[in-house]
N, C-alpha and C positions, 0 to 999 in steps of 0.2 A: 497526653493521649490528640488520638488524630480519627477522624475519618475515612474507613476504607471498606470499598465492596470485598467483602473476602466467601469464598465458595468451599463452603464444607461438603464432606460426601458422606451418606449413610453406609457405612459397610455390609446393613444386612440387605439392604435392595441395592447397590453399587450405585445410587441416584446422588446426584449432586444438588445443592442448593445453594444461591449466593443472596446475601443481601448488604446491606450498609451498614457496617457494624462500628464503634471506637476499640481502637488499640493502641495499647503503650509503643512508646519510642523503642525502647528496649527489645520489641520481639521483632523487628527488623533486621533482616539477613546482615551477615560482614559483609565490609564495602570497604572502598574507601573517601567515599562520598556521598556525604546525606544531602540530598537535595527536599526544598518544599515546592511538590509540585502545585503547579497551578494549572497546565490544562493535558489533554492525554485526548485519544482519539476513540474510533472501531474499526475494526479491520477483521476482515474471515477468521483469522485465527485467534481473535479477541473469543467471536461467536461460538468457535471451537469450545476455549477452556471455559466460557460462562454456563455452558449448553449442560442440559440433563445428563447425558454423559460425559463429560470432564475434558474429551477432547485430548486434547493436547499435553494435560497435566499429569506428571506422575506421584504427588505427595500433596497431603492435604495436612491442615489448610492451605488454602492461596490465592494472592492477589493478581488478577489477571491483567492486562493493559502493557501492551508491548512496545509502547510508543508514550513518550511523555516530556514534559519540556517546565523547565523551572529555574529558581535559585540556588544556587549554592548555600547550605545553612553549617557546611564542616566538612573541611577535607583533610587530610592524609598525605592529599600527592600535589606534589609544585604546581601542577599545570592550573591548578583550580586552589580558588580564593572563598569566601564567602562575601557573598551578593553578584559572583558571576551567575551569568545566565548562561543555560546548556540545555542540551536537547541531546534526545536517547531515544534508538530506532533498534531492533534487532539483539542480538546478542543471546538469546531464548529467554530475553526477561519477559517476565506476564507469561512464562511459560514454565522453564523448571527454576527459575527465579523471580521472587517478589517483584509484580511489577508497578505499572504508574495510576492504577485505579484506586489511588491513597493521597493523601494529602503531605504523602512523605514519602521517600524512597531511596534506601542504601545499594547503591553499587559501585562496580568497580571504575577506577580513572577511565582505562582504556577503552570502556565502553561510551561514552560520553565524546560530545564536539560541542567547543562554543556555538552560541547562538549566532547563527550568518548573520553579517551586515542586511540588514535592510526589510528585515521581518524581527517581527517580538514572538513572544510564547504565544501566542493563540494562531497569529498566520500560521508558524510552524508546526503543531499539531493538524492545523487545516489542509497543510502536506504531507505529514505523518509518515509513519513505511509506504502508504499505499505512492504517495507523491514522490516518496524519494525513488522509490522503482521505476514510477514512469520517468522519472529524469537520468537513473542508470541505463534504461531502453533507450531514451533517448542519443545520451552519450554511446550507447553500442552499437544503437545506429549510423553513427556519424563515423565512429572509428574507422567504418567500415565502406564510406563511402558515401553514405545519404544525404545531401544536400539541396535547398529548395530549387525547384524548375523540375528535377529527376522524374517528377509523377504524382500523382497520390500516395497519401500514406494511411493505410488501413487499420482502423483502434477497434478492435473487438470488446464488447464489455463495456463501452464507452461509457454508458452513465455511471458506471460503477468509481470506485476510489482513485485505482490506477488509470482507468480509461477517460475519467474528467480532467484530470492534471494533465496528462498526454494532449488529450486535444487543443487544451491549452498553452500547452508548451509549445507545439509541433506549430501550431497556427501563429504563435507569436515570432515563432523564428524566419515565418513565411512560406510554409509548407500549404499544400491544399489535402485537407483532411478530411478523409471519410470514417464515420463512426456507425460502428454496427450495434444494434439494442432489438432486442427483446420487446420494448416495452415502446408501443408506439407514439405514448402521450409525454416522452423526454425527448423528442425531435426537437422543438424549441429551446428545450435548454441545449442542449448541444451544438444547435448552430450558437446562441449565446454565447460559447464558449468559444468558437471559430469555425465546427465542422462545416464543411460548405456540398458533404451528402452525407444523406440519413441513408444505410443498410441494414433491411429488414432482418432479421436474426434467420429468418427461414430459409433463406437464400441463399446462408453458407453453411447450416448448420447438417449436412446431409452430404455423405460421400457421393462420388459418382468412377464409373468407373474409368474415363479418360484419366491416364496422370498428370497431363499437360492441360491448361485451358487456354483461352485469351491470355498476353501477358498482360496485367491491368495496374498491380501496385508496386512500386517505387521501393516502400517499406512496407513493417507491420509492427506493431504491437499488440501482440497476442495475450489475455488474461482468459481465454476460455480451455483450450487445450483440445483432444478428444479429436470429432470428427471435422470440427471446422479450422480447427489448425493443419487438420489433413486439405481440409479440403482447399485454402490459403495457399498453402506453399505450392499449390498446382499452375497457381494463378499470380504469383509473383514475378516482376518482369528479370529479367536477363541481371544475372549477380546481385540482386535484391536481400535483401536480410529481413528476418524476423526474428523479433525478442522476444521470447517466450515468457510471461512473469505467474501463468496460474493454468489450473485444474481446474474450474467452475463447469465445464465439461466433460471432463472425465479426462483420469492419468494415462489412457491407452491413447496409440498414435497409430490409426487406420493406415498409414500412409505408404508411398512407394521410395525408393531413393533414387528415382526418376528424374524432378527438381532439382537435384543434389547435383546428379550427371552430367545432365543436358542442358542445365541455364545459369549452373552454378550459383545454386540459393545457398543460402545461409542461414545456418538454424541459431540464433544466438541463446544461451541459457543465461537467466538474468537473476543472481541470488541476493538478497537485500541484506542476509540478517548475518554475514560474517565479512561481509567488506572490508577491505584494511583499512587504516584508517585515511591514509592520503587521499584515497580514491573515495571516501563517505565524505570526506572533507570538501575535494571537487567539488561533489554533485550538487551540495549544501550551497555551494558558494554560484554555483551556476544555476540555483534553483531561484536565490534572491537577486539576481540581474536577468533572468529570463523568464521565470513566470509571473505575467500581469495579475498585480493583487487585487484590481476591480474583479477580474473573473475571478479570483480565489474566494473572495469572500460572497460571489455567486453560488459558488459551491454548497459553502457551511451550513449544516444543519445544528442547531445550539444544542444541549442536554448535558445533564448533571449524572454522579454516581449513581440516583432512584432510577433512572434511565433505563441504565444498562442491561439489567434482565433483559428487557423486551427488546431493545436493540440487538442483544449478540441473538438472538430468535431470527430478528428482520434479516441480519444482515445474510445468514444461514440461508433463508427463504427468496434471497437475493430483491428484498424489499427498500433497503437502504441506496437513498440515490446521494450521490457527490460524496462530500467528508462530514462526516460528525467530528462536533470540536465538543469536548467534554469538559464543563468547568467543575474541579473536583473539590472548589470550594464555593459552589454555588446550591 
């Protein structure tokens, strides 16, 4: 028996309820590798899966948790053996497949990557899907020509999970970083991560009639979408790129094609869920090398399984700062 955060659905009301309970190892889904989970984290998708409506979950009972890190207990795949440290992000684990909010997990070997050199399992979950997405975004901007000295790089939703890691990585690589936040109390936090400029959300969250404004940003990692993304596109420098990673501000894009046609702006979609293994491994190796661990520790908010129902609601309401690290054995 082991502890897990189990979400059940009342068929009469359609509402879901999450609580920590004990379940038997035999109930785990099929998979090649069984992992003793040590840490997980909290992402926006986790909030959707924990919340009253069930969000992305299609079958109950369900164990959420789209990320986890731990130690292999049993493996039917030659790539992993008992005692190996592994990390999982994405592949719809925690949505369609039981996830990391439990002391045990069983998954396909293809979904795992070895714990990167330089990180322990706790640090890996301080990174999690959010930090992994941030690194994929940085790599995409670099692949499209961004180098230090090109000009300031904008990070929207900067105090959130993706934004926090993005600010820290970009600053460590030598970029001038501007962080957008709607919470003035996070300014000192963002500066501690390396941001040199704080941009108030209200300065960017309204569209303007002009399709182009002054060329300001050499690159952008956007976790907001909607009107803010539309506005930022018109402020990009010639040939600059925006890595789009989120839609907290809405899925619509009230923009014109003018920035693409007259300034050669690139809009880069970043998917972290189905990334091929080689690129996934490259991103994790870059995280181990380029993310300052002291800055990572400053982002961490500790939690246990019993804290997750409240944290799930908090992240949906934009009330989670930095990176929550869930000790599933705590």
